C-alpha positions as CSV (number, residue, x, y, z in Angstrom):
1,M,78.7,-69.7,61.2
2,M,80.1,-72.7,59.4
3,Q,80.0,-72.8,55.6
4,Q,80.4,-75.5,53.0
5,D,80.1,-75.8,49.2
6,F,77.0,-77.4,47.8
7,L,76.6,-79.4,44.6
8,V,73.5,-80.8,42.9
9,E,73.8,-82.6,39.6
10,L,70.8,-84.2,37.9
11,G,71.7,-86.8,35.2
12,T,69.3,-87.4,32.4
13,E,68.9,-88.7,28.9
14,E,69.9,-86.1,26.3
15,L,68.2,-82.8,27.0
16,P,66.5,-80.7,24.3
17,P,69.5,-78.7,22.9
18,K,67.4,-75.5,22.1
19,S,66.2,-75.4,25.7
20,L,69.3,-76.5,27.6
21,K,70.7,-73.0,28.4
22,R,67.2,-71.7,29.5
23,L,66.6,-74.8,31.7
24,A,70.0,-74.3,33.4
25,E,69.4,-70.6,34.0
26,A,65.9,-71.3,35.4
27,F,67.3,-74.1,37.6
28,L,69.9,-71.7,39.1
29,A,67.3,-69.0,39.6
30,G,65.0,-71.5,41.4
31,V,67.7,-72.7,43.7
32,E,68.9,-69.2,44.6
33,K,65.3,-68.2,45.3
34,G,64.9,-71.2,47.6
35,L,68.1,-70.4,49.5
36,Q,67.1,-66.8,49.9
37,D,63.6,-67.6,51.1
38,A,65.1,-70.0,53.6
39,G,67.5,-67.3,54.9
40,L,70.6,-69.3,53.9
41,S,73.4,-67.0,52.8
42,Y,76.2,-68.0,50.3
43,A,79.1,-66.5,48.5
44,A,78.2,-67.3,44.9
45,A,76.2,-69.8,42.7
46,R,76.6,-70.9,39.1
47,Y,75.1,-73.5,36.8
48,Y,76.7,-76.2,34.7
49,A,74.9,-77.7,31.7
50,A,75.7,-80.4,29.2
51,P,73.6,-82.7,27.1
52,R,73.1,-85.2,29.9
53,R,73.2,-83.1,33.0
54,L,72.0,-80.0,34.8
55,A,74.1,-78.9,37.8
56,I,74.3,-76.1,40.4
57,L,77.4,-75.3,42.5
58,V,76.9,-73.0,45.5
59,D,80.0,-71.6,47.1
60,A,80.3,-71.2,50.9
61,L,76.7,-72.1,51.8
62,E,75.7,-71.7,55.4
63,T,75.3,-75.1,57.0
64,Q,72.7,-73.9,59.5
65,Q,69.7,-71.7,59.0
66,P,69.7,-68.8,61.5
67,D,67.1,-68.8,64.2
68,R,64.1,-66.7,63.4
69,S,61.2,-65.1,65.3
70,N,57.6,-64.9,64.2
71,Q,55.5,-62.1,65.8
72,L,51.7,-62.6,66.0
73,D,49.5,-59.7,67.0
74,G,46.2,-60.3,68.8
75,P,43.2,-58.2,70.0
76,P,43.7,-54.8,71.8
77,V,44.7,-55.2,75.4
78,Q,41.6,-53.3,76.6
79,A,39.4,-55.9,74.8
80,A,41.5,-58.8,76.0
81,F,40.8,-58.3,79.8
82,D,37.7,-57.3,81.7
83,A,37.5,-54.8,84.5
84,E,38.7,-57.4,87.0
85,G,41.7,-58.2,84.8
86,K,40.4,-61.6,83.8
87,P,41.0,-62.7,80.2
88,T,38.1,-62.4,77.8
89,K,37.1,-64.9,75.2
90,A,39.1,-62.9,72.7
91,A,42.3,-63.3,74.7
92,E,41.7,-67.0,75.3
93,G,41.0,-67.6,71.6
94,F,44.3,-65.8,70.6
95,A,46.2,-67.9,73.2
96,R,44.8,-71.1,71.7
97,K,45.7,-70.0,68.2
98,C,49.3,-69.5,69.5
99,G,49.3,-72.8,71.4
100,V,50.2,-71.1,74.7
101,D,48.5,-70.0,77.9
102,V,47.2,-66.4,78.2
103,A,49.9,-65.7,80.8
104,E,52.6,-66.3,78.2
105,L,51.3,-63.5,76.0
106,D,53.0,-60.1,75.9
107,R,50.5,-57.3,77.1
108,S,53.0,-54.4,77.3
109,G,51.8,-52.8,74.1
110,A,48.4,-51.7,72.8
111,K,47.7,-55.2,71.5
112,L,48.3,-58.7,72.8
113,R,51.4,-60.1,71.2
114,Y,53.1,-63.4,71.0
115,V,56.7,-63.8,69.7
116,Q,57.5,-67.3,68.6
117,S,61.1,-68.3,68.4
118,I,61.8,-70.7,65.5
119,P,65.1,-72.5,65.7
120,G,67.0,-72.7,62.4
121,Q,67.3,-76.0,60.6
122,A,70.4,-77.6,59.2
123,S,70.7,-76.6,55.5
124,A,71.0,-80.3,54.6
125,Q,67.5,-80.7,55.8
126,L,66.2,-77.9,53.6
127,L,68.2,-78.5,50.4
128,P,66.1,-81.5,49.1
129,A,62.9,-79.4,49.1
130,I,64.7,-76.4,47.6
131,V,66.1,-78.5,44.7
132,D,62.8,-80.3,44.1
133,T,60.9,-77.0,44.0
134,A,63.4,-75.5,41.6
135,L,63.2,-78.5,39.2
136,A,59.4,-78.5,39.4
137,G,59.4,-74.8,38.3
138,L,61.5,-75.3,35.2
139,P,60.0,-73.9,31.9
140,I,59.1,-77.3,30.4
141,P,56.2,-77.1,27.9
142,K,55.6,-80.8,27.9
143,R,56.8,-83.2,30.5
144,M,57.3,-86.9,29.9
145,R,57.0,-90.1,31.9
146,W,59.2,-93.2,31.6
147,G,58.9,-96.8,32.7
148,E,56.0,-97.5,35.1
149,R,56.7,-94.5,37.3
150,K,54.4,-91.4,37.5
151,T,57.5,-89.1,37.8
152,E,57.5,-86.5,35.1
153,F,60.4,-84.4,33.7
154,V,61.6,-83.1,30.4
155,R,63.7,-86.3,29.9
156,P,64.1,-89.5,31.9
157,T,66.4,-89.1,34.8
158,Q,69.5,-91.4,35.3
159,W,71.3,-90.3,38.5
160,L,71.4,-87.6,41.2
161,V,74.4,-86.1,43.0
162,M,73.9,-84.0,46.1
163,L,76.9,-83.1,48.1
164,Q,77.5,-80.6,50.9
165,G,81.2,-80.4,51.6
166,D,82.3,-84.0,51.3
167,S,79.0,-85.5,52.6
168,I,76.0,-86.8,50.7
169,V,72.8,-84.9,51.2
170,P,70.1,-87.6,51.6
171,A,67.2,-87.1,49.2
172,E,65.0,-88.7,46.6
173,I,64.1,-86.4,43.7
174,L,62.5,-87.4,40.4
175,S,62.9,-91.1,41.3
176,Q,66.6,-90.8,41.9
177,N,68.3,-91.3,45.3
178,A,71.1,-88.9,45.9
179,D,74.7,-90.1,46.2
180,R,78.1,-89.0,44.9
181,S,78.1,-91.1,41.7
182,S,78.0,-89.2,38.4
183,R,78.8,-90.2,34.8
184,G,81.5,-89.0,32.5
185,H,81.5,-88.9,28.7
186,R,79.2,-91.6,27.2
187,F,82.0,-93.2,25.1
188,H,85.3,-91.8,26.5
189,H,84.4,-92.4,30.2
190,P,81.3,-94.6,30.5
191,E,82.1,-95.9,34.0
192,P,80.6,-94.2,37.1
193,L,82.5,-91.2,38.5
194,R,82.6,-90.5,42.3
195,I,82.6,-86.8,43.0
196,K,84.8,-86.1,45.9
197,T,83.6,-82.6,46.9
198,P,81.6,-79.9,45.1
199,A,84.8,-77.9,44.5
200,D,86.3,-80.8,42.6
201,Y,83.3,-81.2,40.3
202,A,84.4,-79.3,37.2
203,E,87.9,-80.7,37.1
204,Q,86.7,-84.3,37.7
205,M,84.2,-83.9,34.8
206,R,87.0,-82.6,32.6
207,D,89.1,-85.6,33.5
208,A,86.1,-87.7,32.4
209,N,85.9,-85.9,29.0
210,V,83.0,-83.6,29.9
211,I,83.3,-79.8,29.9
212,A,80.4,-79.2,32.2
213,D,80.6,-75.4,32.1
214,F,78.3,-74.3,29.2
215,A,80.0,-70.9,28.7
216,E,83.5,-72.5,28.7
217,R,82.4,-75.1,26.2
218,R,80.7,-72.4,24.0
219,E,83.9,-70.3,24.0
220,L,86.0,-73.3,23.1
221,I,83.8,-74.1,20.1
222,R,83.8,-70.4,19.0
223,A,87.5,-70.0,19.2
224,R,88.3,-73.3,17.5
225,V,85.8,-72.8,14.7
226,E,87.3,-69.3,14.0
227,E,90.8,-70.8,14.0
228,L,89.8,-73.5,11.5
229,A,87.9,-71.0,9.3
230,A,90.9,-68.8,9.1
231,A,93.0,-71.7,8.1
232,E,90.6,-72.1,5.1
233,Q,90.9,-68.4,4.3
234,G,87.3,-67.9,5.4
235,T,85.0,-66.6,8.1
236,A,82.5,-68.8,9.9
237,I,78.9,-67.8,10.1
238,M,78.1,-68.3,13.8
239,P,74.6,-67.0,14.9
240,D,74.3,-66.9,18.6
241,D,71.3,-69.3,18.7
242,L,73.2,-71.9,16.5
243,L,76.3,-71.6,18.7
244,D,74.2,-72.2,21.8
245,E,72.5,-75.2,20.2
246,V,75.7,-76.8,19.1
247,T,77.2,-76.2,22.6
248,A,74.1,-78.0,24.0
249,L,74.7,-81.0,21.7
250,V,78.2,-81.9,22.8
251,E,80.1,-82.6,26.0
252,W,83.6,-82.8,24.5
253,P,83.6,-80.6,21.4
254,V,85.9,-81.4,18.5
255,P,85.3,-79.1,15.5
256,L,86.3,-80.6,12.1
257,V,86.5,-79.1,8.6
258,C,84.4,-80.8,5.9
259,S,83.7,-80.0,2.3
260,F,81.1,-80.4,-0.4
261,E,81.3,-80.3,-4.2
262,E,81.8,-76.9,-5.8
263,R,79.0,-77.5,-8.3
264,F,76.5,-76.8,-5.4
265,L,77.8,-73.2,-5.3
266,D,75.6,-72.5,-8.4
267,V,72.6,-72.8,-6.0
268,P,71.7,-69.6,-4.1
269,Q,74.0,-69.7,-1.1
270,E,71.2,-68.8,1.2
271,A,69.5,-72.1,0.5
272,L,72.8,-74.0,1.1
273,I,73.4,-72.1,4.3
274,S,69.8,-72.6,5.5
275,T,69.9,-76.4,5.1
276,M,73.4,-76.8,6.6
277,Q,72.6,-74.6,9.6
278,D,69.0,-75.6,10.3
279,N,69.1,-79.3,9.5
280,Q,72.7,-80.3,10.2
281,K,73.9,-77.7,12.8
282,Y,77.0,-76.9,10.7
283,F,79.0,-73.7,10.6
284,C,79.3,-72.4,7.0
285,L,82.3,-70.5,5.7
286,L,82.4,-67.3,3.7
287,D,85.3,-65.8,1.8
288,A,86.4,-62.2,2.1
289,K,83.7,-61.1,-0.4
290,G,80.9,-62.8,1.5
291,R,80.6,-65.7,-0.9
292,L,80.1,-69.2,0.4
293,L,83.1,-71.5,0.4
294,P,82.7,-75.2,-0.4
295,R,83.6,-76.0,3.2
296,F,81.7,-76.3,6.5
297,I,82.6,-77.1,10.1
298,T,80.9,-79.8,12.1
299,V,81.4,-80.2,15.9
300,A,81.8,-83.8,16.9
301,N,81.2,-85.0,20.4
302,I,84.1,-87.5,20.4
303,E,87.8,-87.3,19.9
304,S,88.2,-90.0,17.2
305,R,91.4,-91.8,16.4
306,D,90.3,-91.5,12.8
307,P,88.6,-88.1,12.4
308,A,88.5,-88.6,8.6
309,Q,85.7,-91.1,9.2
310,I,83.6,-88.5,11.0
311,V,84.4,-85.9,8.2
312,S,83.4,-88.4,5.5
313,G,80.2,-89.3,7.3
314,N,79.1,-85.7,7.6
315,E,79.9,-85.1,3.9
316,K,77.8,-88.0,2.9
317,V,74.9,-86.8,5.1
318,V,74.9,-83.3,3.7
319,R,75.2,-84.3,0.0
320,P,71.5,-85.4,-0.4
321,R,70.3,-82.1,1.2
322,L,72.4,-80.0,-1.1
323,T,71.3,-82.1,-4.1
324,D,67.6,-81.4,-3.2
325,A,68.3,-77.7,-3.1
326,E,70.1,-77.9,-6.5
327,F,67.1,-79.8,-7.9
328,F,64.5,-77.3,-6.7
329,F,66.6,-74.4,-8.1
330,R,66.9,-76.0,-11.5
331,Q,63.3,-77.0,-11.7
332,D,62.1,-73.5,-10.7
333,K,64.3,-71.8,-13.4
334,K,62.4,-73.7,-16.1
335,N,59.4,-71.3,-15.8
336,P,59.6,-67.5,-15.8
337,L,58.8,-66.0,-12.4
338,A,55.9,-64.0,-13.8
339,E,54.0,-67.2,-14.7
340,R,53.7,-68.1,-11.1
341,N,51.0,-65.5,-10.6
342,T,48.6,-67.9,-12.3
343,Q,49.2,-70.4,-9.5
344,L,48.8,-67.6,-6.8
345,A,45.4,-66.7,-8.2
346,N,44.2,-69.9,-6.5
347,V,46.1,-69.3,-3.2
348,V,44.0,-67.4,-0.6
349,F,45.7,-64.4,1.0
350,Q,42.8,-63.9,3.4
351,A,39.2,-65.2,2.9
352,Q,37.7,-61.7,2.7
353,L,40.6,-60.0,0.9
354,G,41.1,-62.3,-2.1
355,S,44.0,-64.3,-3.4
356,V,47.8,-63.7,-3.1
357,Y,47.7,-62.6,-6.8
358,D,45.0,-60.0,-5.9
359,K,47.4,-58.7,-3.2
360,A,50.2,-58.6,-5.7
361,K,48.1,-56.4,-8.1
362,R,47.2,-54.1,-5.2
363,V,50.8,-53.8,-4.1
364,S,51.9,-53.1,-7.7
365,A,49.5,-50.1,-8.0
366,L,50.3,-48.8,-4.5
367,A,54.1,-49.2,-5.0
368,Q,53.8,-47.2,-8.3
369,F,52.1,-44.3,-6.5
370,I,54.6,-44.4,-3.6
371,A,57.6,-44.5,-5.9
372,E,56.4,-41.4,-7.6
373,Q,56.2,-39.6,-4.2
374,I,59.6,-40.7,-2.9
375,G,61.5,-40.1,-6.1
376,G,61.8,-43.7,-7.3
377,D,61.1,-45.3,-10.6
378,A,57.3,-45.9,-10.8
379,D,57.5,-48.5,-13.6
380,R,60.1,-50.6,-11.8
381,A,58.1,-50.4,-8.6
382,A,54.9,-51.5,-10.4
383,R,56.7,-54.4,-12.0
384,A,58.3,-55.5,-8.7
385,G,55.0,-55.3,-7.0
386,L,53.4,-57.6,-9.5
387,L,56.2,-60.1,-9.1
388,S,56.5,-59.7,-5.4
389,K,54.7,-62.9,-4.3
390,C,55.6,-65.1,-7.3
391,D,58.4,-67.1,-5.5
392,L,55.8,-68.3,-3.0
393,A,54.8,-70.8,-5.7
394,T,58.3,-72.1,-6.3
395,E,59.6,-75.4,-5.1
396,M,62.5,-73.7,-3.4
397,V,60.4,-71.7,-1.1
398,G,58.1,-74.6,-0.6
399,E,61.1,-76.5,0.9
400,F,62.8,-73.5,2.5
401,P,60.1,-71.0,3.5
402,E,62.6,-68.7,5.1
403,L,64.0,-68.0,1.5
404,Q,60.8,-66.2,0.4
405,G,62.0,-63.0,-1.3
406,I,65.6,-64.2,-1.5
407,A,64.6,-66.9,-4.0
408,G,62.6,-64.3,-5.9
409,Y,65.7,-62.2,-6.2
410,Y,67.7,-65.0,-7.9
411,Y,64.8,-66.0,-10.2
412,A,64.2,-62.4,-11.3
413,R,67.9,-62.0,-12.2
414,H,67.8,-65.3,-14.1
415,D,64.7,-64.0,-16.0
416,G,66.5,-60.8,-17.0
417,E,64.5,-58.4,-14.8
418,H,66.1,-55.1,-13.8
419,E,68.4,-55.3,-10.9
420,D,66.2,-52.9,-8.9
421,V,63.2,-55.1,-9.5
422,A,65.1,-58.2,-8.5
423,L,66.4,-56.6,-5.3
424,A,62.9,-55.3,-4.4
425,L,61.6,-58.9,-4.3
426,N,63.8,-59.5,-1.3
427,E,63.7,-56.0,0.1
428,Q,59.8,-56.0,0.3
429,Y,60.1,-58.0,3.6
430,M,62.5,-55.6,5.2
431,P,62.9,-54.8,8.0
432,R,62.5,-58.4,9.0
433,G,62.7,-57.6,12.7
434,A,63.6,-54.9,15.2
435,G,66.8,-53.1,14.2
436,A,67.1,-55.3,11.1
437,E,68.3,-54.1,7.7
438,L,66.2,-51.7,5.6
439,P,65.7,-51.7,1.8
440,T,68.7,-50.3,-0.1
441,T,66.8,-49.2,-3.2
442,Q,63.9,-46.8,-3.8
443,T,62.1,-49.5,-5.6
444,G,62.6,-51.9,-2.7
445,A,61.4,-49.2,-0.3
446,A,58.3,-48.5,-2.4
447,V,57.3,-52.2,-2.6
448,A,58.0,-52.8,1.1
449,L,55.9,-49.8,2.1
450,A,53.1,-50.8,-0.3
451,D,53.1,-54.4,1.0
452,K,52.8,-53.3,4.6
453,L,50.2,-50.6,4.0
454,D,48.1,-53.0,1.9
455,T,48.0,-55.5,4.8
456,L,47.2,-52.8,7.4
457,V,44.4,-51.3,5.4
458,G,42.9,-54.7,4.4
459,I,43.0,-56.2,7.9
460,F,41.6,-53.0,9.5
461,G,39.0,-52.8,6.7
462,I,37.5,-56.2,7.7
463,G,37.6,-55.3,11.4
464,M,40.4,-57.7,12.5
465,L,42.2,-55.3,14.7
466,P,45.0,-56.6,16.8
467,T,44.4,-57.0,20.5
468,G,46.8,-56.9,23.4
469,S,47.7,-60.5,23.1
470,K,46.9,-61.3,19.5
471,D,48.3,-59.9,16.3
472,P,48.1,-62.8,13.8
473,Y,48.9,-60.6,10.8
474,A,51.8,-58.8,12.5
475,L,50.3,-55.4,12.0
476,R,52.4,-53.8,14.7
477,R,55.5,-55.0,13.0
478,A,54.2,-53.7,9.7
479,A,53.5,-50.3,11.1
480,L,56.9,-50.1,12.7
481,G,58.5,-51.2,9.4
482,V,56.7,-48.3,7.6
483,L,58.0,-45.8,10.1
484,R,61.5,-47.1,10.1
485,I,61.8,-47.1,6.3
486,L,60.5,-43.5,5.9
487,I,62.3,-42.0,8.9
488,E,65.6,-43.7,8.8
489,K,65.9,-43.5,5.0
490,G,64.8,-39.9,5.0
491,L,61.9,-40.5,2.6
492,E,59.1,-38.0,2.3
493,L,55.6,-39.6,2.0
494,D,52.2,-38.2,2.8
495,L,50.8,-41.2,4.7
496,N,47.2,-39.9,4.3
497,A,47.5,-40.0,0.5
498,A,49.2,-43.4,0.4
499,I,46.6,-44.9,2.7
500,A,43.8,-43.4,0.6
501,V,45.3,-45.1,-2.5
502,A,45.5,-48.4,-0.6
503,V,41.8,-48.1,0.3
504,E,40.9,-47.5,-3.3
505,Q,42.7,-50.7,-4.4
506,Y,40.3,-52.8,-2.3
507,A,37.2,-51.3,-3.9
508,D,34.2,-53.0,-2.3
509,Q,36.2,-55.8,-0.6
510,I,36.4,-53.9,2.6
511,K,34.1,-51.7,4.6
512,T,35.3,-48.2,3.6
513,A,34.1,-46.6,6.8
514,P,34.7,-42.8,6.9
515,D,37.3,-43.2,9.6
516,L,39.2,-46.2,8.1
517,A,42.1,-44.2,6.8
518,A,42.3,-42.2,10.1
519,Q,42.2,-45.5,12.0
520,V,45.2,-46.9,10.1
521,Q,47.1,-43.7,10.3
522,D,46.6,-43.4,14.0
523,F,47.6,-47.0,14.5
524,I,50.9,-46.3,12.6
525,F,51.7,-43.1,14.4
526,D,50.9,-44.6,17.8
527,R,53.8,-47.0,17.3
528,L,56.2,-44.0,17.5
529,R,55.4,-43.4,21.1
530,A,57.3,-46.6,22.2
531,R,60.1,-45.9,19.7
532,Y,60.8,-42.5,21.2
533,E,60.5,-43.8,24.8
534,D,63.2,-46.3,23.9
535,E,65.3,-43.4,22.7
536,G,64.9,-41.6,26.0
537,I,62.5,-39.0,24.5
538,D,59.8,-37.9,27.0
539,V,56.2,-38.8,26.0
540,A,55.3,-35.1,26.3
541,V,57.6,-34.3,23.4
542,Y,55.8,-37.0,21.3
543,Q,52.4,-35.6,22.3
544,S,53.4,-32.0,21.5
545,V,53.9,-33.1,17.8
546,R,51.2,-35.7,17.7
547,T,48.5,-33.2,18.5
548,L,49.3,-31.4,15.2
549,S,48.8,-34.7,13.2
550,P,51.6,-34.3,10.6
551,A,50.9,-36.6,7.6
552,S,54.6,-37.4,7.0
553,P,56.5,-39.7,9.4
554,L,59.7,-38.0,8.4
555,D,58.3,-34.6,9.2
556,F,56.9,-35.9,12.5
557,D,60.4,-37.2,13.5
558,Q,62.1,-33.9,12.5
559,R,59.7,-32.0,14.7
560,V,60.2,-34.4,17.6
561,Q,64.0,-34.1,17.4
562,A,63.6,-30.3,17.3
563,V,61.4,-30.2,20.3
564,Q,63.7,-32.5,22.2
565,H,66.6,-30.1,21.5
566,F,64.4,-27.1,22.5
567,R,63.7,-28.7,25.9
568,S,67.4,-28.4,26.6
569,L,67.4,-24.6,26.2
570,P,67.2,-22.4,29.3
571,E,64.1,-20.6,28.0
572,A,62.1,-23.8,27.3
573,E,60.4,-24.2,30.7
574,A,59.2,-20.6,30.9
575,L,58.0,-20.6,27.3
576,A,56.2,-23.9,27.7
577,A,54.4,-22.5,30.8
578,A,53.5,-19.3,28.9
579,N,52.2,-21.3,26.0
580,K,50.0,-23.3,28.4
581,R,48.7,-20.1,29.8
582,V,48.0,-18.7,26.3
583,S,46.3,-22.0,25.3
584,N,44.0,-21.9,28.4
585,L,43.1,-18.2,27.8
586,L,42.3,-18.8,24.2
587,A,40.2,-21.9,25.0
588,K,38.1,-20.0,27.5
589,A,37.7,-16.8,25.4
590,E,34.0,-16.0,24.9
591,M,34.6,-14.2,21.6
592,E,35.7,-14.9,18.1
593,I,39.4,-14.4,18.1
594,S,41.0,-12.7,15.1
595,N,44.6,-13.1,13.9
596,E,44.7,-9.4,12.9
597,I,46.5,-7.1,15.3
598,D,45.4,-3.4,15.4
599,Q,48.6,-1.5,16.0
600,Q,46.5,1.5,17.2
601,L,45.2,-0.5,20.1
602,L,48.7,-1.5,21.4
603,H,48.7,1.0,24.4
604,E,51.1,-0.6,26.8
605,P,54.9,-0.6,26.0
606,A,55.0,-4.4,26.9
607,E,52.3,-5.3,24.3
608,R,54.0,-3.1,21.6
609,A,57.3,-4.9,22.3
610,L,55.7,-8.3,22.1
611,A,53.8,-7.4,18.9
612,S,57.1,-6.2,17.4
613,A,59.0,-9.4,18.5
614,I,56.2,-11.6,17.0
615,A,56.2,-9.8,13.7
616,E,60.0,-10.1,13.5
617,A,59.9,-13.8,14.5
618,E,57.2,-14.5,11.9
619,Q,59.5,-13.2,9.1
620,Q,62.4,-15.3,10.3
621,V,60.6,-18.5,11.4
622,A,58.3,-19.0,8.4
623,P,61.1,-19.8,5.9
624,L,62.8,-22.0,8.5
625,A,59.7,-24.0,9.1
626,A,59.1,-24.3,5.4
627,Q,62.6,-25.8,5.0
628,R,62.0,-28.2,8.0
629,Q,64.7,-26.4,10.0
630,Y,62.5,-26.8,13.1
631,D,65.4,-26.8,15.6
632,V,66.7,-23.5,14.3
633,A,63.1,-22.2,14.3
634,L,62.5,-23.1,17.9
635,E,65.9,-21.6,18.9
636,R,64.8,-18.3,17.3
637,L,61.4,-18.5,19.1
638,A,63.2,-19.0,22.4
639,A,64.2,-15.3,22.1
640,L,60.5,-14.4,22.8
641,R,60.8,-15.4,26.4
642,D,61.6,-11.9,27.7
643,P,58.9,-10.0,25.8
644,V,56.4,-12.7,26.7
645,D,57.3,-12.7,30.4
646,T,57.1,-8.9,30.5
647,F,53.8,-8.9,28.7
648,F,52.2,-11.2,31.3
649,D,53.8,-9.2,34.1
650,E,52.6,-5.8,32.9
651,V,49.6,-6.2,30.7
652,L,46.0,-7.2,31.7
653,V,44.8,-9.5,29.0
654,N,41.1,-9.4,30.0
655,A,40.9,-5.7,29.9
656,E,37.4,-4.1,30.5
657,D,37.5,-2.4,27.1
658,A,36.3,-5.0,24.6
659,L,38.4,-3.8,21.7
660,L,41.6,-3.8,23.8
661,R,40.7,-7.3,25.1
662,A,40.0,-8.6,21.6
663,N,43.3,-7.1,20.3
664,R,45.3,-8.7,23.1
665,Y,43.7,-12.1,22.4
666,A,44.7,-11.6,18.7
667,L,48.2,-10.9,19.8
668,L,48.3,-14.1,21.9
669,A,46.8,-16.1,19.0
670,R,49.6,-15.0,16.7
671,L,52.1,-15.9,19.4
672,R,50.5,-19.4,19.8
673,G,50.4,-19.8,16.0
674,L,54.2,-19.2,15.8
675,F,54.9,-22.2,18.1
676,L,52.2,-24.4,16.6
677,G,54.1,-24.2,13.3
678,V,56.5,-26.7,14.9
679,A,54.7,-28.3,17.9
680,D,52.3,-27.6,20.8
681,I,54.9,-26.8,23.4
682,S,52.2,-26.0,25.9
683,L,52.1,-29.8,26.5
684,L,55.7,-29.7,27.8
685,G,54.7,-27.8,30.9
């Protein structure tokens, strides 16, 4: 079958830069789905995306849709004809539905059948609808109209190219008639550009000063920015989302180095970086020690004969923004950070939970308690907790909300607070996202834990539990943050006790239901299930530990890791099954089960051997469990497999003699208790 390349390019006014890549990917996915649904095969497809265009190139697309057949089944043959072989109403109705005579229906099977042959269409006839449907399905939150037309799209359209081979595919889409006339760079090549064939598209665009390939343009920017940064003895900060956005802003990227006055370096560099990245889309430069250099790189969309003019223009634009940051910083330093709490007393944290200052006082008390438990400095934690929200009242954070915590760190240092206290004001918000950095200090960890637990207890206490789709106070993220800090930093904390202290801080502000603490604790530990699934740990392993309800997340994790290791041992499966059997026997026992084993009632060699093995294991395993060496403890318990198997093979647990039966149940209870010192491995079976 004949194949030809296909190109569609939709020209528009400048597309939203933050959405360009997503729009192009969705456009490609929509076109490919349309081709596949139509049964049109092709070799490959790719997208091109630039500020004024979205394009799809399909290599070796079939020019003709293959013929298809459509099979329709009707009523059973027995019901379709009467005894004389004449068609019934059912047969006639089915024939009318198919648009044929009854004689044309196939009656060789159990049912009447009609096979309709559908000749394939030329792909050129199908492509307009495929493209139109793909464009209609783009993820555009709000479409716009232009002129007097009712056509809607993310931006006004300007031209449409649709070529199959060297021929135009006739179509009208989004108020544009398809032809082969595109546009080059708005300034370098403003005249129309006739695309010869789809295969020529990228090179013709390049000749017209447009790098249409998004990935190629992105890599060119990245490499050139790195090269220029190295020439300045620096490293460029290039977050992926910023690099994508800059790539979406230019068709012909020309990175240029600019500078600003060194006096601005007295301002917290995070504020300078924030305004240059977020507002101006500049790449900032850091020296080898991670300090901001008085340089930045802008990416122009034009190859100027006098690039100094572009550099000068960008330097003039950024100066007022840096001056604003400098002004806010100087103004804020005129008042000690601690004085800001008086302002926060009038700022509501949550209508039922008091002011932000009330929260700071609660966090202070809770952080003091937590610091004592994890080996930190309680006084520093209390001080950091009290100052934790002060920077929310500063002008710097008012202008740059993303600097909350960071601004507090700088102001606390300026006020002469202890370095741990200053760091904690920033670290309280850690981790800021999945896999993000954790607090580096014990004080920071204590305040971060206190802040998150206070929010969890308060919001649960007023009954505003998160739902499947709504979590306005980010309680799930708070719970995950608590777990990550305690587990990954190896901090020992009784979560029950910490939650109880958090509840006390609220006094009568919340409904202290008997199960409030348990509710919060369950919510936190429930987050571990997904964490372990992501790590490839079976949910049964999580459940085997969860059923014991350890109060310490660190202890919980150590048990889970030990059980995961235990599952890899050859004895694990048999012991899990044995534990399940023991658990069932003990649950169904119609007697009070003692833990005391009467050695005189151990008649069978197999039960004497098991009792001896249990006694020996108890002596070895108890100190291991006390030291949290759960993996070693389970390895030792794995040695019980043979005596356990022999016991169940040779000993009748439910003996007729009540004393013997009770003694054997006591033996099994001791066996069960050994494993429950780590986890309920019966759940692994």
